[in-house]
N, C-alpha and C positions, 0 to 999 in steps of 0.2 A: 163905175161898179168895181168891186173888189173880188179878187179870188180868194176863197176861204183857205186857210192853213190845211194841210193834208194830215190824215190819221188823228184828227182832233178827238174822235170818239174813243180812240184806244186809250187816251190818258183820263178819260172821264170815267172809265170802268174802274171797279175797285181792285182788280187785280192787275199785275203787270206780266206780260208774256216775254220774258227776257230772251228766250231762245228765238221766238219769232223776229224780235228786232235784230238779233244778231244775223239770222238768216236773210233778213231784208237788206240790211245796210253794213253788216260786218262790224257792228259797235256794240259794245256793253258798257254801261255805266255802274260804278258802285252805288250811287244814289240816283234814282230816275226822277224824284222830285227834290229839288235843290234847296237848302237854307238860303233865305233871302237876305242874310246880313252876315257879315264876317265873324261876328261873335257866335251866331248860331251855327256857322260852319265849323267853328273850333269846337262847339259842344257836340256836334255830330260824330267827333273822334276819328272814324274812318275818312281818309282824305277823298276829296271829290275828285274822280278820275274816270278815264275811258279807256278801254282796251279796243284797238282798232287793227282789223285785219285788212289792209289796203288792196290785197290781190284776191280775196275771198270769192269763190265761184258763186255768182248770184243767178237765181232764176229771173228771167225777163228783164234783165238789165239791158237798156238800148245802148248801141254804139252809134255815135253820130260822127259823120265824116266832114266837119267843119270846125272853125275856131269857135271857142265859147265867148259869151258876151260877159264882160266884167264891169262892175261899178266903177263910175268915173272918179270917185274919191281916191287920191292916190294913197291915203293911209288906209284904204280898206281892200279895194281890188277883188272884193267878193264876186263869185260867178253866179248868174241868174239861176234860180232854183224855185221849187214849188212853195217856198215860204215867202216869196216876194209878194207885196201887195201890188196888183196890177189894175191899172185904169185903162180899160179897153177903149174907151171914147177919145181920150186925149193921148193914147199911145205912150203911156208912161209906166214905169215900174219902180216902186221903192225898195231899196236894199234894207233887209231886216236887221242888219248888223250896224250900219252907221245912219239909217233913215234918209240917205240921200235919194232923190228922185232922178231917175234916168230915162232918157229918151230911147225908145226902141229903135234899132237901125232900120233903114227904109225896107229891106227885104222882110223884115218881121212885121213892121207897122202895116205894110200893105196887105197882109194876109191874116193877121190876128183878129179873132173874134171871141165871144163868150163861148162858142161851141167849137172852135177851131184854134186850139192853143198849141204851141210848140212842145216838143218832148219835154224840155226842161221844166215847163210849168205844169205837167200833169201830175196830179197829187201822188200817184203810186210811184212816181220816178225820183224818189229821194236820193237815190244813188244813180249816176249816169256817167258814161264813159265817152270821151271824145278821142278820135283818131285825127291827129293834127295834119293838115295837108302840107304839102310843099316842104316838108322836112323828112329826111330820111338819114338813119346813121349808119347803115351797111350792116353786114352780118356780125354776129358776135364773135369774140376771140377767146380760145381756151389755150392758155400757156401751161404746158405741163413742166413743173420744176421737181425733178426726180433725184432722189438720195441714192447714190451708188455705194456709199459706205456702209452696206449692210450685207449679211451673208448671201451667199450665191443663191441658196434656195429661196430666200425672200425675194431677191431681185428677179428671179425667173417668174415667180407668181406675180409679182408687180407688172412686169413687162406684158405678160399674158393679159392681165386686166386692162391695161393702157390700149393694146390693139383691140381687144374686144369693144372698148368704149368708142371706138370710131364708127361702130355700126349703130350706135345710138345717137350720133351728132347728126345735124342737118348737113347736106352735101356742100352747101354754101358756107358753113361755119369755117373760120380760120384756126388752124392749130400751129403752135410752136413748141419747141422742146429746149429746155436747159437741164443739164445733169450737174452734179456737185457731189464732191467728197472732200478731199484736201484742196482741190481746185474747182472752179467753175467753168463748165463748158457751154458755150451757147452754139447750138447746132444750126448750120445753114441748110435749111431744108430745100431752098430752091436751086441749090447747086447739084445737078443731077448726075455730074460725071464721076463723082466720088463723094465719100462722107467728109464734110469738112466743118470744122468747129473753131471758135475763138475762145481762147483759153484765158481766164483771169486768175490772179493769184488770190488765195482764200484767207490770207492773214492780214489784210487791211481793206478798208473801204475804198470805193472808187467814185468820185463825183459823176453825176449823170452825164455832164458835158464830155467827160474823159471817155465814159462808156460809149456815147455815140460816136467819138473820134475813132476808137479802137474797132469799132463794128463797121466802120466806113460809111456811117450815115451823115448826110449833110447837117450843118449847124441848125439848131432848134429856132423855129419862128416863134416869137411871143405872140400868142393868139389870145391872151386874156381869158376871159370866161366862155368864149364861144367854142363849140365843138369843132374839131378838125374836119374840114371838108375833103372827102376822098382819102384813099390810103396814102400815107406819107411815102416819099421816095425811099426805097429800100425794103418796104414791108414785105414785098414779095419775095425777098431773100430768105426771111425768118419765119413769115406766116404763110402757110399754104392752105387752100381750100381742102376740105375733107375728101372731095371728090378726086383730088390729085395726089394726095400725100400718102394713102396705104402703103404702096410699095416703097417710098422713101423711109417712111417711119419704120416699116418691117425690117429693111436692111439695117438702119441705125440701131434700132433695139436689138436685132439679132447680133450684132457685133458688140453690143454694149456689155461690158464686164464689170466686175466688182472693183472698186477703186484700187489701183494697183500699189498706191502709197503703203509701205510696210507699217505693220502695227507691232510694236513692241509688246512682250509679254507683261501683263499687269497694267496695260495702258488701254484707253478707249480709242476708237478709230478717229483720225482727224475729220471733222465735218464742219464745213463753213456755211451753215444754213443762213446766217445774217448776210453774208456777202452775196449769196445766190439769190436771196430774196431782193436785196438792193439792186443786183444787175437786172432782174427781171422788171422791177418797178421802173428802172431808168430806161430800159429797152422800150417798154410800153408807153412811157410818157412821151417818147418821140414818135413812135409808129402808130398809135391808137389813142391819142389824147382826147380825154373827155368824151369817150364813147365806150360802150358796154364791153369789158374784158374781164375774165376770170383768171387769176393766178392760182393754179392748183398745185400745192405743195405736198409732195409725198415725203414724208419723214420718217427714218427708222431708228433714230437715235437722238442724243442731246448734241447741240452745237458745242464743239470743243475749241475751235480755232476762230480768229478773227473777231471783228465787231458782232456782237449779238451772242457771243459764247456764254453758256450757263453753266458749264462743268469744265473742270480741269483734266487734262489728259489721264493723269494717275487714277486707277480704279480705286486706289486706297482713300481717295477723297470722295465722300458721298455727295450727291446732290442735295441742294437746299431743302430743309424741311420747314414745317410751320414754325417749329421753335426757332430755327435759324433766322428766319424772316423777322419774328417778333424781336429777337435779342440783337438784330443787327449784324449777324454772323454770316450773312449771304454775300461774299466779297463781290460777286459778278453781277449780282441781281440789278442794281441800280443802272449801271452802264448799259446792259443788256436791255432794260426797260427803256431807256432813253432811245436807244438805236431803233427798236421796233416801233416805238411810239411815233418818231420822226417819219419812218416808212409809211405808218398808217396814215398820217396826215397827208403825205404826198399821194397816196392812192385816193383818199377823199377828194382831193383837188382835181384828180384825173378821171374820177369817176370809175375807178377800178376796184375790183374786190379780191380778197385773198382768201381762199379755202385751205383748210389744213386737214390732211389725212395722217394721222399719227400712229403708226403701228410699232409698238415697242413695249416690252415689259418693264422698262425703266421710264423715268420721267423724260420729257423731250423740250422742256422749256416752254410749255403751253401757257403758263403763267405770264411769262414775259411777252409773248406773242399775242396775248389776248386781245388787245386793242386792235391789231391788225385785222382781226376776224370781225369783232363786234362793231367798229366804227365803219367798216367797209361794207357790212352786210353779207359777209361771207358764211361759209358753212364750217363745221368742225365735226370730225369723227375720231374718236379714241378707240383704238382696238390693240389686241395683243400681236397679231401678225398679219401680213399682207395676204395670207391664205385663209384667214378666219372670215366666216360669212358676215360678220359685223361690218368688215371693211368692203367685201366684195358686193354684197347686196346694197349697202349705203350708197357706194359710189355708182351702181347702176341706177339707183333711184334718183340721183342728181338730175338725170337726163329724161325724167318722165315727161311724156307729152300729153296734149290735149286729146280726147278720144275723138274717134271718127264721127260720132254723132252729136258732136258739140253744136250748139244752136248757132254759132257765130262762125260762118264759113272761113273767115280770116284767121281763125285760131286753129282751125283744123290741122292736126299733126304737127303743131307747133310746139316747142319746148315750153313747159309750164314754169318759166322763170323770166323775170325782167332785169333790166340791167339800168345803171346811170339814174336812179330814182331820187325824187325830192319829195318831201312831205310838207305841206303848209297847213297852219291852223289858224282859222279866223274866229274869234269869239264875239258875241254881242257885248254891249258896254258894261254890264254889270258883273263880269268876272273876266279873269285873264288866265293864260297858260303859264304855268310854273316851269315846266320842262317835259322831258320824255326819257323813258328807260326803255332800251331795247336796242336792236342792231341798227345804229343810226349815229350821225356825228352833227353837231350843231352848225349851222351856216352863219351863226352870229349876225341875224337880221333882226332889227328892232321894228316894233309897230306898237300901237295903242293896245294890242292884244297880249302884249308880254308883261309878266308880272316881275317885281323886283326881287322876290324871294324865288329861289331856284331849287329844283330837284332833278336829279339826274343831268342831262343835257339841257340845261336851262339858259335863261337870258336871250331868247330867240323864239320865233314863230315858225321857223323853216328848219328843216334837217335834211342832210344827205342820206339817202339809203341806196348804197351802191348797187346791192342785190335784194331782190324781193321773190319770194315764192308764195303759193297759196296759203302757207302756214305761217308766215311772218307776221308777228303781231307786235304793235307798239303800245306802250303804256303811257298815256298822257295824263298829267296832274294839273289841277285847276285850283284857283283861290277866288272867292267872292270878295269884290272890293267895295261894294257899297255898305254903308253904315246903318244903324238902326233908324236913323231919321228917314233916309231914303227908302228904307223898308216900309215904314209907316205911311209915306207918300204914295208908294207903289201900291200898297193894300187899299188906300183910299181911291185910288184911280181904277181899281178893279184888276182882275187877273192879267198878268203879263206873261211872255214866254221868253226863254233864253234860246239861243241858237248857236249852233257849232257847225263850221263848214271845214271839211278835211279834203285838200286838193293834193293828189298824188300824180306826179308826172314821171314817166318812165319810158324807157326804150324796150319795146316788144321784141319778142325773140325774132321776129320777122323783119326786124330793122326799122319799122315804123315807130314815131313817137306817139304815145298816148296820154291821155290826162284822165284820171278817174276822180269825180266829184262827189263827195257825200255830205248831205246837208241834213242835219237832224235837229229837232226842237224838243224842248221839255218844259215842265211846269215848275214854277217857283212855290215855295212854302206858303200854303194858303192860310195857316193859323199862326198865331204868335208863339204858340208852343211847338218847339223844334221836334218833339216826339211824334207829331203827325206825319213826318216823312218816313217813319219806320216801315210802313207798308210798301214803299218804293225801293226797299233795300235789297240788292242783288248780292247775296252773301258769296256767291262763287266768284264773281267779278272782284268783290271786295277783298277776299282772300288772296287772289292772284296779285291785286294791286299792292297789298300789304307786303306779299312775299317779294315782289320786285323791289319795293322801297327797303326792305330789310337786307336783301342781298347786295343792293348798291351801296348801302351803309357799311356792309361788312367789308368793304373794300379799304375803309379808312378807320373804323371804329372796332373796339373789342366786341367779341361775341357776347360777353356777359351784359354789356350796356345795350346791345340790341335786343337780347331776351328780355331784359328789364323794360325796355320800351314796348315791346309785344305785349307783356303781362299787364303793364299799366293801361295801355290802350283798351285791352280787352275788358279790364275791370271797369274802366270808365264807360264803355260802350254798354255793358250789361247794366251797370248801375243807372245809365241814362234812359234806356228803352224797356228794360224789364219791369215787370209788376211784382212788388213785395212789400212786406212790412219790415221797417228798418229794424235790423238786429235779429230777424228771423229767417234763417237760410231755408226752412222747410216751406215758407210761403213764396219762394222765389218762382216766377213763371216768366220764361222768355218767349215773345212772340214768335210765331211760326216762321217769319222771315229771317230769323237770327238763330234757329236751333242748331244749325250744323256749323256755324261760324267758329265757335269755340274749339269744335273738333278739329277743324281745319288748322288752326293756330296751334293746337296742341302737337299735331304731327309736324307741322313746319318748324317748331322748336327742336324736334328730334331729328330732323332731316339732315342729309349731307349738305345742304345749302348753307346752313348755319353752324353745323357741328363738324369739326376738323378731325375727330378721332377716327382712326383707321383709314384716313385719306391723305394722299399726298398733295402738295400745292397744286399740281397739274390736275388732278381728279376734282379738287374742289372747284377750280376755275372752269372745268369742263362742265360740270353739273350746273353751276351758275349760268354759263353761257347758253346752255340749252333751255334752261327755265325762262330766262329773259327774252327769247325770241319766239316762243311757242304760243298757241292759241290757249284760249281759257280752258278748254275741256282737257287738252294734253297737259296744260300745268297743274291741273288739280289732280290728275294722276300721278304726278311727280310728288305732289306735296302730301296727298293721302292715297296710298296704292290701293287698287281695287282687289278684291278677294272673292272667289266664287267657290263654292262647295259642291261636290258631286258625291252621290251616294245612291245605295239601292232604293232608298225610301222615297225619292221623287226626283224631279227635273232639277237641274243645276240652279242653285239659288245664292244670291249675294249674302255674305255673311261679314260680321264684324271683323275688323283686322285686330283680332285678339286671340290670346293663347288658348281661349276655351274654344276656338274653332278647329283647333288642332286635334284630331281623333283618329283612332287606329283604323277605323273602317270607313274613311272617306279619303277623297283625293280633292286637293285644293289647287286652284290656279290663281297665281299672284302676278299682277301687272304693276310693276313699279315705273313703267316707261322705258327705263334703261335695261331692264331684265324682265323675262317672262319665265316664271318658275311652275313647273308642274310637280307637285308635292304629294307623295303617295304615303298614306298612313302606314303604321307598322303592319297591321294586319293585310291590308291591301297589297303591300310590297312582297310580303311572305307568299301570299297566293300567286302573285305574279311570277315570282322566282320558281315556284313548284310547277308553272306552266298550266295552270287551270284554263287560262284563255285560250290554249290551243285545243281544248276537248269541245266537241260539239255541243254537249249538254250544259256548257257554261258560257253560251254565246252572249248572255246578259252581261257577264263579267267582262268579256272582250269588248263589248259596246261601252262598258263604263270606263275601261282603261283608254279607249279611242276617243271619247267625247271630249275631255280636256285638251288632247292634242289637236284636234280639229278647230276647237275654239282658240287656241294659242295661235294657230296659224292665221286664223282671221283677225286676231288682235295685231299681229305683225305685218299684215298684208300691205298696208300703205304708211307704215310708220318710218320717220326718218329722225335720227339715224336708226338703222336696223337694230332692234334689241338683241341681247344675248339670251339664247334659249338654254334653260337649265332643267334638267330632270333630276329630282332629289327624293331621297326616301327618309322617313323619320328616323331620327337617332343616327344618321350618317353624316359625312363631312359636308356634303352640298346643302344639307338642311339648313345651315347656317343663313343661307340668302334669304330664307322665309323668317327664320326666328328672329333675325336682327330687325325686322320690320313690325312684327306684331306687338301689340299692347301688352305689357308685362302684367303679370297677376298682382291682385292686391296683397299687400304684405301681411303675413299671418293668416291667410285664408287659402282654403283648398281651391285651386284653380278649376278642377273637374277635368284636367287634361294630365296625360302621364308625362308630358314634356316639361322640363325644368328650364327656367330662364334666370341666369345670374346676371343682374343688371342694377345700376344706381338709378335708373329712370324711374319716376313715379308712374302709376297706371293713369289711365284716363279718369277712373272713378275718383281717385285722390286729387287729381287736378280739378276736376269739376267741383269737389267738395270744398276745396280751397277758394275756388273762384267764386262760389255762391257765398261763403262766409265774408270774403273782402268785399264783394259788390254790395252786399246788404249792409255792410257796416261803413261804406264810403260815404262822405258828405255830398 
């Protein structure tokens, strides 16, 4: 007798509940019914892809404290799941990926019946988590790498924040400290008699073996790919438990002063960021190899000396701009990029992650350091100063913990972060994985599930994710490999399903190893006409997948080529799935599942993810890094900001991101993810300045002013990085934060608003008119 596949009824319904599927498994697909041949997949235009959040908090997900059962096929190794066909009488199960028949182990076979199934086979448990026994990694490590070549006031604010952070960390977590300016100082926290540190020159790179020798550590043991067992000899000198280090750190930070190296007039401070990171990586390679550790970099300016320098000492030489990069005038860029890429690869091998907290009004070299964060799964925050709430609140939120009332007692009060993660992707035979875009690095593992064509980190079915949190989301791209002949055979044999298994193994904050297994299934195209899959289109997930692909291409291609690709893709998609009479734009009708998709791409084309105007290379890199690691809902806010209108005429209402929404007698709340703007119309601002809200008879006006502030706080409550909060008045300087985002008016027409916008951008209406004309004329 066979176990029926789970959730079969869901896919038989006419509608698809994309949000419910994400809440159940943390997965969203661009198409939920897939084209059944390679040619039809190309005709569908939008890539076949999935957005997966490995550590999404799921209701009713069981945690099993034993090893998972894998398929015996060495090229498959899929894990037992509800989609497996089970023969209860012969105690066999068939793998849905390779169709291999497997024997249940004795402790399963003795107890399994039709009415007594193990948790892995219960239809509702398509996502399940294992806590792997007999393996423990020990506590996590937090290595603070602090820039002291900053003004005294900035340094005091940073020291205060670091001391406060000790209260957010678990008592058993290990902490280390490195400071750098013109030199690098590794502080020996375990030497309690006095403050002692090891000083490294900042003008040249130091091999890791030499670092170990200078720190007095024994020669490195070659452990291959196996995690180090126990703390390495010497670790207790440089890494102390949080419960033991407050007094020591308080003493060291209290004595810490600005880098004493003199700074000549007209020069930048000497800052050896590249060497400091190299020393931190080399030290942890020895002390905490292949176990969870965060290298937390606090940077207050651009690196100017040693390998990894991105700026020259003289202030008369500006940092590289987009134009300099395009014309090959950035002299230091290539060498710095090579240095940081090499460090990133070493961190990936050691399962360590790099976090960057950059607080400076100038650029700090984030573009060159980008892979150190992206490939290791680290975090990045860009702020103006170390005293700004963007930095302070973001840093505090890194250490968010599971709530007291969490259903799993083992998670209670633990940090909501994971370390040393890997993600594996197993597909059924009809399609393969092309690659992943997100905070991950390829492990270069081959299998029958791997496609020859690559997108992002491709050519593999497994990726390293050094750090994972509940918002970390990976975009996976697939291709159908079966031809039309196989498609016809499949349709003759009756409906078949595709399957996808995502296996995430990671180190929990409590030191245990866990494995989360998500197995999802879906239908193939049931009709020869590819347009029938239109009802399964998830336009929100599709927009995010397209945005990630565009951002990835932006690293190597010209912006105009990417915009042209987006435009052609949108025209082809509308031409394929819309109803219209050829050559008649007025007859154009787009199905409900596609109506918002053109709007998303319109805003994506204007966004800072693709447009470099008024952005430095560091800012462009920052925006792209945040987009490619966040959830679907957060990414959509970045692509198309949300706008709410508050007035006396009714409750707050969402309005179009359009110049017509700007009115003198309303208040607007704009959420761009990076900034939250409360925008007062001219009349409202005038009343507020006259103090009407302080008079008892104008209580309603006081409530109107307070409502957007309360909603803004609710928006910012759980967001990372913490957004910049801006209060703006119409026709004042701060109003630019909203006016730069709204849709400009149609040329030659009255916008209905007193606010003028001078721009070369076309309006959404003109954009749609051109789209309709081109789509109805397309062959």
